C-alpha positions as a Markdown table, in Angstrom:
| # | Residue | x | y | z |
|---|---|---|---|---|
| 1 | Met | 35.9 | 17.8 | -38.2 |
| 2 | Tyr | 36.9 | 14.3 | -37.4 |
| 3 | Thr | 40.4 | 13.3 | -38.4 |
| 4 | Asn | 42.5 | 10.2 | -37.9 |
| 5 | Ser | 45.1 | 12.4 | -36.2 |
| 6 | Met | 42.6 | 13.5 | -33.5 |
| 7 | Lys | 43.6 | 12.5 | -30.0 |
| 8 | Pro | 41.1 | 10.4 | -28.0 |
| 9 | Asn | 40.7 | 13.0 | -25.3 |
| 10 | Glu | 39.8 | 15.6 | -28.0 |
| 11 | Ala | 37.3 | 13.2 | -29.4 |
| 12 | Ile | 35.7 | 12.6 | -26.0 |
| 13 | Gly | 35.6 | 16.4 | -25.5 |
| 14 | Gln | 33.7 | 16.9 | -28.7 |
| 15 | Ala | 31.4 | 14.0 | -27.8 |
| 16 | Lys | 30.6 | 15.6 | -24.5 |
| 17 | Ala | 29.7 | 18.8 | -26.3 |
| 18 | Ile | 27.4 | 16.9 | -28.6 |
| 19 | Val | 25.7 | 15.2 | -25.8 |
| 20 | Ala | 25.3 | 18.5 | -23.9 |
| 21 | Ala | 23.6 | 19.9 | -27.0 |
| 22 | Met | 21.3 | 16.9 | -27.2 |
| 23 | Lys | 20.3 | 17.4 | -23.5 |
| 24 | Met | 19.5 | 21.0 | -24.2 |
| 25 | Gly | 17.3 | 20.1 | -27.1 |
| 26 | Tyr | 19.3 | 21.3 | -30.0 |
| 27 | Leu | 19.8 | 17.8 | -31.4 |
| 28 | Thr | 17.7 | 14.7 | -31.4 |
| 29 | Tyr | 19.0 | 11.4 | -29.9 |
| 30 | Asp | 19.6 | 9.9 | -33.4 |
| 31 | Glu | 21.4 | 13.0 | -34.7 |
| 32 | Ala | 23.7 | 13.1 | -31.6 |
| 33 | Lys | 24.4 | 9.4 | -31.9 |
| 34 | Ala | 25.3 | 9.7 | -35.6 |
| 35 | Lys | 27.7 | 12.5 | -34.8 |
| 36 | Cys | 29.3 | 10.7 | -31.8 |
| 37 | Leu | 29.9 | 7.3 | -33.4 |
| 38 | Pro | 33.0 | 8.4 | -35.4 |
| 39 | Leu | 34.4 | 10.0 | -32.3 |
| 40 | Phe | 33.9 | 6.8 | -30.2 |
| 41 | Asp | 35.7 | 4.8 | -32.9 |
| 42 | Ile | 38.8 | 7.0 | -32.4 |
| 43 | Ala | 38.6 | 6.6 | -28.6 |
| 44 | Asn | 37.8 | 2.9 | -28.7 |
| 45 | Lys | 40.8 | 2.2 | -31.0 |
| 46 | Arg | 43.1 | 3.7 | -28.4 |
| 47 | Ile | 41.3 | 1.9 | -25.6 |
| 48 | Ser | 41.9 | -1.4 | -27.4 |
| 49 | Glu | 45.6 | -0.6 | -27.8 |
| 50 | Ile | 46.0 | 0.1 | -24.1 |
| 51 | Ala | 44.0 | -3.0 | -23.0 |
| 52 | Lys | 46.1 | -5.2 | -25.3 |
| 53 | Lys | 49.3 | -3.7 | -23.9 |
| 54 | Tyr | 48.3 | -4.6 | -20.3 |
| 55 | Asn | 46.6 | -7.8 | -21.2 |
| 56 | Lys | 43.2 | -6.7 | -19.9 |
| 57 | Pro | 39.7 | -6.7 | -21.5 |
| 58 | Ala | 38.8 | -3.5 | -23.5 |
| 59 | Tyr | 35.8 | -1.7 | -22.1 |
| 60 | Lys | 34.5 | 0.1 | -25.2 |
| 61 | Ile | 32.5 | 3.3 | -25.1 |
| 62 | Ser | 28.9 | 3.2 | -26.3 |
| 63 | Phe | 26.6 | 6.1 | -27.0 |
| 64 | Ser | 23.9 | 4.9 | -24.6 |
| 65 | Ser | 26.2 | 4.7 | -21.6 |
| 66 | Phe | 28.0 | 7.9 | -22.5 |
| 67 | Ala | 24.8 | 9.9 | -22.9 |
| 68 | Arg | 23.6 | 9.2 | -19.4 |
């Protein structure tokens, strides 16, 4: 399901689907968080690369901010 070749926008799309399932009651908060963390690692890695390229601070994605 989660591969290293997955693009960051695909990872964020899957994370959005997981959060939507959590909000509908199909998953608990902890289950959704556990499923999203590997996806956020993929996106955060790319965020760090872009931030380093432009000499800016990297604003990482966290589950608590994403699930709002």
